[in-house]
C-alpha positions in Angstrom: 98.4 -94.8 206.9 100.2 -91.6 208.2 103.3 -92.1 205.7 100.9 -91.6 202.9 97.9 -89.2 204.3 100.9 -86.6 205.2 101.6 -86.1 201.8 97.9 -85.4 200.8 94.9 -83.6 202.1 91.7 -85.6 202.6 87.7 -85.2 202.4 85.6 -87.6 203.7 82.1 -87.7 202.0 79.2 -88.8 203.9 76.2 -90.2 201.9 73.1 -87.8 202.5 71.9 -88.2 206.2 74.5 -90.5 207.3 76.4 -88.0 208.9 77.2 -87.7 212.5 74.1 -86.0 214.2 72.0 -86.3 211.0 68.3 -85.6 211.6 65.8 -88.2 210.5 64.2 -87.8 207.3 60.5 -87.4 207.0 58.4 -90.4 206.4 57.9 -90.6 202.7 61.1 -88.8 201.7 62.5 -89.9 198.4 66.2 -91.0 199.0 68.3 -90.1 196.3 69.8 -93.2 194.0 73.2 -94.0 193.8 73.5 -92.5 190.4 72.2 -89.0 192.1 74.6 -89.3 194.8 77.7 -90.0 192.3 76.4 -86.5 190.6 76.7 -84.8 193.7 80.6 -85.1 193.9 81.6 -82.5 191.1 80.0 -79.7 193.2 81.8 -81.0 196.2 85.2 -80.9 194.3 84.1 -77.6 192.7 83.3 -75.9 196.2 86.7 -76.8 197.5 88.6 -75.9 194.4 90.0 -79.1 193.6 90.7 -80.6 190.0 91.3 -84.1 190.3 91.2 -86.6 193.4 92.3 -90.2 194.0 89.0 -91.8 195.3 88.8 -94.4 198.0 85.6 -96.3 198.5 84.0 -99.1 200.2 80.8 -101.1 199.4 78.3 -98.5 198.4 81.2 -95.9 198.2 83.0 -97.9 195.9 80.0 -98.1 193.5 79.4 -94.4 193.8 83.1 -93.6 193.2 83.4 -95.9 190.0 80.2 -94.3 188.5 81.8 -90.9 189.2 84.9 -91.9 187.4 83.2 -93.4 184.6 81.5 -90.2 184.1 83.9 -87.7 184.8 87.3 -89.6 183.6 89.3 -86.1 183.9 88.7 -85.6 187.6 89.9 -89.0 188.9 93.5 -89.7 189.0 93.2 -93.1 190.5 90.7 -95.4 192.3 91.1 -97.8 195.2 87.5 -99.9 195.1 87.1 -102.2 198.4 84.2 -105.0 198.1 82.5 -103.4 195.0 79.9 -104.9 193.2 79.2 -103.3 189.8 76.1 -105.2 189.2 72.2 -104.5 189.8 70.6 -107.2 192.1 68.9 -110.1 189.8 65.6 -111.2 190.5 66.8 -114.0 192.6 68.9 -111.5 194.8 66.0 -109.3 194.9 63.6 -112.1 196.2 66.1 -113.1 198.7 66.2 -109.7 199.5 62.8 -109.4 200.3 62.6 -112.5 202.4 65.4 -111.4 204.4 63.9 -108.2 205.2 60.8 -110.3 206.5 62.9 -112.6 208.5 66.0 -110.4 209.5 66.3 -107.4 211.2 68.2 -104.3 209.1 71.0 -104.5 211.4 71.3 -108.3 210.7 70.9 -107.7 206.9 73.6 -105.2 206.9 76.1 -107.2 208.7 75.4 -109.9 206.2 76.4 -107.3 203.7 79.7 -106.5 205.6 80.9 -109.5 207.1 81.6 -113.1 205.9 79.6 -116.2 207.1 82.5 -117.2 209.1 82.8 -114.3 210.9 79.3 -114.0 211.4 79.2 -117.7 212.8 82.1 -116.9 214.9 80.7 -113.7 216.3 83.9 -112.0 216.3 84.6 -108.8 218.4 84.4 -106.5 215.1 81.1 -108.2 214.1 79.7 -107.6 217.6 81.0 -104.0 217.8 79.3 -103.2 214.5 76.1 -105.1 215.5 75.9 -102.3 218.7 76.9 -99.4 216.5 74.3 -100.1 213.7 71.4 -101.1 216.3 72.0 -98.2 218.4 72.4 -95.6 215.6 70.3 -92.7 216.1 69.7 -92.1 212.5 69.1 -96.0 211.6 66.0 -94.8 209.8 68.4 -92.9 207.4 70.6 -95.7 207.0 67.9 -97.9 205.9 66.9 -95.3 203.1 70.7 -95.7 202.0 70.5 -99.3 202.1 67.3 -99.6 200.0 69.0 -97.3 197.6 72.0 -99.2 197.2 70.0 -102.5 196.4 68.5 -100.7 193.9 71.4 -99.6 192.1 71.6 -99.9 188.2 74.4 -102.1 186.4 77.7 -99.9 185.7 78.3 -100.7 181.9 82.0 -101.1 181.0 84.3 -103.3 179.6 88.2 -103.4 178.7 87.5 -101.2 175.8 85.6 -98.6 177.4 86.5 -98.8 181.2 88.1 -96.4 183.3 90.9 -94.0 182.3 93.0 -94.1 185.5 94.7 -96.6 187.4 92.3 -99.1 189.6 93.1 -101.1 192.6 90.1 -103.8 193.5 90.6 -105.2 196.7 88.2 -108.1 198.7 88.7 -110.4 201.4 88.7 -114.2 201.0 85.1 -115.7 201.5 83.9 -111.8 201.8 80.2 -111.5 200.5 81.3 -109.4 197.6 84.3 -111.8 196.4 82.6 -113.0 193.2 81.3 -109.7 192.5 84.9 -108.1 192.5 86.3 -111.2 190.6 83.9 -110.4 187.9 84.6 -106.6 188.0 88.3 -107.4 187.4 87.6 -109.6 184.7 86.1 -106.5 182.8 88.9 -104.2 183.4 92.0 -103.1 181.4 94.7 -105.3 183.1 97.6 -102.8 182.4 95.9 -100.4 184.4 94.5 -102.7 187.0 95.8 -104.4 190.4 93.7 -106.9 192.0 94.2 -107.7 195.6 92.5 -110.6 197.1 93.6 -110.9 200.7 93.7 -113.8 202.8 92.4 -114.0 206.5 90.8 -110.6 205.9 87.0 -111.4 205.8 84.6 -108.9 204.8 86.2 -105.6 205.8 90.2 -106.0 204.8 90.8 -102.2 205.8 90.0 -103.2 209.6 91.3 -107.0 209.8 94.5 -106.5 207.6 95.2 -102.6 207.7 99.1 -102.9 207.5 99.0 -105.2 204.8 96.5 -103.3 202.7 98.4 -100.1 203.5 101.3 -101.4 201.8 99.6 -102.2 198.9 98.0 -98.9 198.6 101.4 -97.3 198.9 102.6 -99.3 196.1 99.6 -98.1 194.1 100.3 -94.5 194.8 104.1 -95.0 194.2 102.9 -96.6 190.5 101.3 -93.4 189.7 104.0 -91.4 190.5 103.6 -90.1 193.9 105.8 -90.6 197.0 108.9 -91.8 195.2 111.4 -91.4 197.9 109.5 -93.5 200.0 111.1 -96.8 201.3 109.0 -100.0 200.3 109.0 -103.1 202.0 108.2 -106.2 200.2 104.6 -107.0 200.1 104.1 -110.4 201.8 102.7 -113.2 199.1 102.2 -115.8 201.4 98.5 -116.4 201.6 97.9 -112.7 201.1 97.7 -111.4 197.8 96.7 -111.9 194.2 98.1 -108.8 192.6 98.8 -108.2 189.5 99.5 -104.7 187.8 101.4 -102.8 185.4 101.3 -99.0 185.2 102.3 -96.6 182.2 101.5 -93.5 184.3 104.1 -90.7 183.6 105.5 -90.4 187.1 106.8 -87.2 186.2 103.7 -85.3 185.0 102.7 -82.6 187.5 99.6 -84.0 189.7 97.2 -82.1 192.0 98.2 -83.4 195.5 94.6 -85.0 196.7 93.4 -88.1 198.0 90.2 -87.3 198.9 90.4 -83.4 199.6 89.2 -80.6 200.7 89.6 -76.9 201.7 87.5 -73.6 202.5 85.3 -72.2 199.8 87.0 -69.5 197.7 90.4 -70.4 199.5 93.6 -72.0 198.6 93.5 -75.7 199.7 95.0 -76.9 202.7 98.2 -77.9 203.7 99.1 -82.0 203.1 97.8 -83.9 205.9 94.8 -81.8 206.7 91.4 -83.9 207.0 87.9 -82.5 206.6 84.5 -84.1 206.2 81.8 -83.2 203.9 78.3 -84.1 203.8 76.3 -84.1 200.8 
């Protein structure tokens, strides 16, 4: 990603209580809904004095950014949504979740959200690493609040006539837990501004299992928006890797804010490209 990030300034936004060293919320704390968290983003952008962003989100983060983009279309230049599920949980899913909460630990529930059944059965190094990180997380109680909030999400209402006003790249791994949800989301998108990338041999977290191929697709997406025009492109491997379709009508010559997920000191000019900052809502 170095070739890409050196051209932008990045902000990483943690959901409330998920930042490193976060104190545990008291018993009975009412954790914000997914909708409420998405409504926090404009204040973050205003604090850092940014007009627009290119949003990159995974899972719950993808849902939050998608909701933000639907309600604030002028603030979003593009979206990369990995493993997105735009639907609320149905009764069957709700019942299954209730049963799982009784029979499985929180760690195992989250692992089933992150990884494919094949990865879990094989107990890959990545799965074991995440199992240890989650089970030993000092803010596990806060993580549980976020988990419950995500499982209580509402439907994102949109269709091809009232979808996102910016280019969108949907990404999902083959056999990932949210493969069907991503396919359904793609069916409701405007095909002229949407890329759908279904990655073979990627599992539940393609950004970790296939980083080079995903980075190449991301660069292609950025170039389609008019950025990094001078950057050389290698051919995106088609062999068992992608199901990628897109066509862009964005004006590449239009002046744009240089943001991916951005940050600066409040009241000052944005930092130079390639600076990374973290923000907690």
